[in-house]
C-alpha positions in Angstrom: 15.9 -8.1 -6.5 12.5 -8.9 -4.9 14.3 -9.9 -1.7 16.1 -6.6 -1.5 12.8 -4.7 -2.1 11.2 -6.7 0.7 14.0 -5.9 3.1 13.7 -2.2 2.2 9.9 -2.3 2.7 10.3 -4.0 6.1 12.9 -1.4 7.2 10.6 1.4 6.0 7.7 -0.2 8.0 9.8 -0.5 11.1 11.0 3.1 10.7 7.5 4.4 10.4 6.3 2.5 13.4 9.2 3.8 15.5 8.5 7.3 14.3 4.8 7.1 15.3 5.8 5.7 18.7 8.2 8.6 19.2 5.5 11.1 18.3 3.1 9.5 20.7 5.6 9.6 23.5 6.2 13.3 22.7 2.5 14.0 22.9 2.2 12.2 26.3 5.1 14.2 27.6 3.5 17.5 26.4 0.2 16.5 28.0 1.9 15.8 31.3 3.6 19.2 31.2 0.4 20.9 30.2 -1.4 19.3 33.3 1.5 20.4 35.5 1.3 24.0 34.2 -2.4 24.1 34.8 -2.1 22.7 38.3 0.7 25.3 39.1 -1.7 28.1 38.0 0.3 29.1 34.8 -2.7 28.5 32.6 -6.4 29.4 32.8 -9.0 26.7 32.5 -10.1 27.7 28.9 -6.5 27.7 27.6 -5.9 24.4 29.3 -9.0 22.7 27.9 -8.2 24.0 24.4 -4.6 22.8 24.4 -5.6 19.5 26.0 -8.2 18.9 23.3 -5.7 19.6 20.5 -3.2 17.2 22.0 -5.8 14.5 22.6 -7.0 14.8 19.0 -3.4 14.6 17.7 -2.8 11.5 20.0 -6.0 9.9 18.7 -4.9 10.5 15.1 -1.5 9.0 15.7 -3.0 6.0 17.5 -5.4 5.4 14.6 -2.5 5.5 12.2 -0.6 3.0 14.3 -3.5 0.6 14.6 -4.2 0.8 10.9 -0.6 0.1 10.1 0.8 0.5 6.7 -0.2 -1.6 3.7 1.7 -4.8 3.6 4.6 -4.0 1.3 5.5 -7.7 1.0 2.1 -8.5 -0.4 2.4 -5.7 -3.0 5.9 -6.9 -4.0 4.6 -10.4 -4.3 1.7 -9.2 -6.5 4.1 -7.5 -8.9 6.3 -10.5 -9.1 3.3 -12.8 -9.7 2.0 -10.5 -12.5 5.4 -10.5 -14.3 5.7 -14.3 -14.0 2.2 -14.6 -15.4 2.9 -12.3 -18.3 6.2 -14.0 -19.1 4.9 -17.5 -19.1 1.4 -17.1 -20.4 2.0 -18.1 -24.0 4.0 -21.2 -23.1 1.4 -22.2 -20.4 -1.4 -21.9 -23.0 0.5 -23.9 -25.6 1.3 -26.8 -23.4 -1.9 -26.7 -21.2 -4.9 -28.9 -21.3 -8.4 -27.4 -22.0 -9.1 -26.8 -18.3 -5.8 -25.0 -17.6 -6.2 -23.0 -20.8 -9.7 -21.9 -19.6 -8.3 -20.9 -16.2 -5.4 -19.0 -17.8 -7.8 -17.1 -20.1 -9.9 -16.1 -17.0 -6.7 -14.9 -15.2 -5.5 -13.0 -18.2 -8.7 -11.3 -19.3 -11.3 -9.0 -17.9 -14.3 -7.3 -19.5 -15.4 -10.2 -21.6 -18.4 -9.2 -23.6 -20.3 -10.7 -26.5 -22.7 -8.8 -28.7 -24.1 -11.0 -31.5 -21.1 -12.5 -33.2 -18.7 -9.8 -31.9 -16.5 -10.9 -29.0 -14.6 -8.3 -27.0 -11.8 -9.3 -24.7 -9.8 -6.8 -22.6 -6.6 -7.9 -20.9 -6.4 -7.8 -17.1 -5.3 -4.3 -16.0 -1.7 -4.9 -14.9 -1.1 -7.0 -18.1 -2.6 -4.3 -20.3 -0.1 -1.8 -18.7 2.8 -4.1 -19.5 1.5 -4.7 -23.0 1.0 -1.0 -23.8 4.3 0.2 -22.3 6.7 2.2 -24.4 9.8 0.2 -25.3 13.0 2.0 -24.7 15.7 0.8 -27.0 18.5 3.1 -25.9 19.5 5.4 -23.2 18.7 8.6 -25.2 15.5 10.7 -25.0 
């Protein structure tokens, strides 16, 4: 399942890159035609400058998007898989672990550890809290 998701994410990234490149190529073509129209006398200087500025801003925006790239979907998928693996094996890992590995596991599983007098408050790590608080669906009905 994770491999299929990664392939889909890679294809989506490839499609997005190709789409950005096609848009950039279109802007360059429009810019060339705009210059030709100005040189042929079909546009006045003010209209030419205004349209040129708009095209250059659009080109800059697309180039920034291309440089920034998209978030690494493989990393996000791996983070989800790691979180589910941690959640599914936490109890067994704690039961069979030595004190050092138990401490490390507690640190990985918990956040917002606070102590006030004799009261200790421990909040689960955010993704694990979402898993723990999910609504269980027992059937296909509403």
